[in-house]
N, C-alpha and C positions, 0 to 999 in steps of 0.2 A: 375791770379783769374778770377773766373769767372765775368758775368755780374750781378748775384743775388750779391753777396760778394761784385763788387765794389756800386753797392750801398750801403748795407748794411754803407759799408767806408766812404761815402760819409757823408749819416747823422751824422756819429756818429764824423765825423770828425768838424760839423757843433755845434754839441752841445758841443765837447770840446774846441771848439776856434780854433783848428786848424787851423790856416787859409794858413801854407806852405804845408801840405797836404791837404787839401781841393782845393786849386789853383791848383795842378800837378794832382790832380782829372780831374779837368774840363777843356776840351779841348780848344783851342783858341778862337774857333769861336762861345764858348757858348752862348746860349740864352735860357731864362727864360720866358715865358707865364704867366700872372698872371693878379690880380686886376689893374694893370696900364696900360693907354692905348699901351703902346708902348711895346715891351719887351725892356727888360735889357740885355744886354752886361754880358762879364765874370767880369770883373773889379766894372762894377755897383753892380751887383749884390752879389760879395763881400764885398761891403759898407755897402748895405743895412742888409746884416745879417751880418757884424759888430757893425752894430747901432743896429740891434735889440738887439743883444746878450750882448750890453753895457747895455741895459734899461731892458731885463730880463734876470740876472744873472743864471736863473735856467731855461730857455727854456728848453723843452722836446719835440722831436718831437712823442713818445712816438708809433716807428712803429707799426702798428697791420696786416699788412699785405707787400708781396713784393713777385711776381710771376712775370714770364716770360708773355707778352701776347705778341705773334709774336716778332717783332721787337723792342719791347716797354718794360720795367721792370714796372708795375703796385706797387705802394706804396697809405695804408691808413695809413694816419696820423691821431694823436688824440693830438694837441699839446697844453702846456700844461707851464705856466710861472708865475712869479710876477712882475708887474711893478716897479721895484728898484731905477732903475737912469736915465737919461733923455735921452726923443726917439729922438732921430735927427737924420732923414732920410734926406736918399740925393738927394730929390724928391723937383726942384723947386717948392719955394712956401709953402711949407709944413714947420709950427714954429714947433720950436723942445719945446715937453709937458714935463714939471718935471713930476717926480715921484710920481704916486695915492700911491704906495704899494698892491695894488688893484692885486686877483693873474686873472689869465685868463685860462678858459679852451675853446674848440674850439671846434666845431661839426668835426668831420673823415672829413674829406676832404682826396678824390681822385687826385693823380699826374701821371704822365709819364713820364717816363726817357727815353730818345734815348742812346743807350751805342754804339762808334764808335772809332775804336782801342783804345780800351782799354782805352776812358773816358766819359765821361759824355759830350755829345755834350747839350742835348735840357730836359727840366723840363717844363714843363706843368701842369701847377695846375687846377683843375677843380673848376670854383664858386659854392660857397654853397652856402647857404641862414643863413648870422651872421658868416660869414667865410671870412678869408683871411686878409686882409688889413682894411678893412671894419668892419669885426668883431669885430677884435684887436681894434680897436678906437671906436665902442660904448660899449664893454667890463669893457674899465678904463676910460670911462664914458665922450665921447670928442661926442658922436654921440645920 
């Protein structure tokens, strides 16, 4: 599988909640860089994804672009979903949020993935106004 196919498989595994497959696509030293003060390692990121998928069972990344840029793969996603379950993120001090049944539609967001030895080693999400976790919380009525 080439790097682009790996990245498409990565996003499909998240959307289909195929946690064993997703775990196998991540390097053991995987790092996620996003709206949190510190990066997430593999297990925390997987727990975060499980929590989001539990709260938003129709979560979709809606890949708009997947392109090789040097040693990285750039993607553009347009996340959508409906808040139908409790959102209990594995973040210290984060209080669970009961379902609001609100639909979310995030702005288009750019992310960059580093692939090493056939595994996703790094995921960096560029911050967008009204995007990522702050935008999600805003859309379900918390900010």
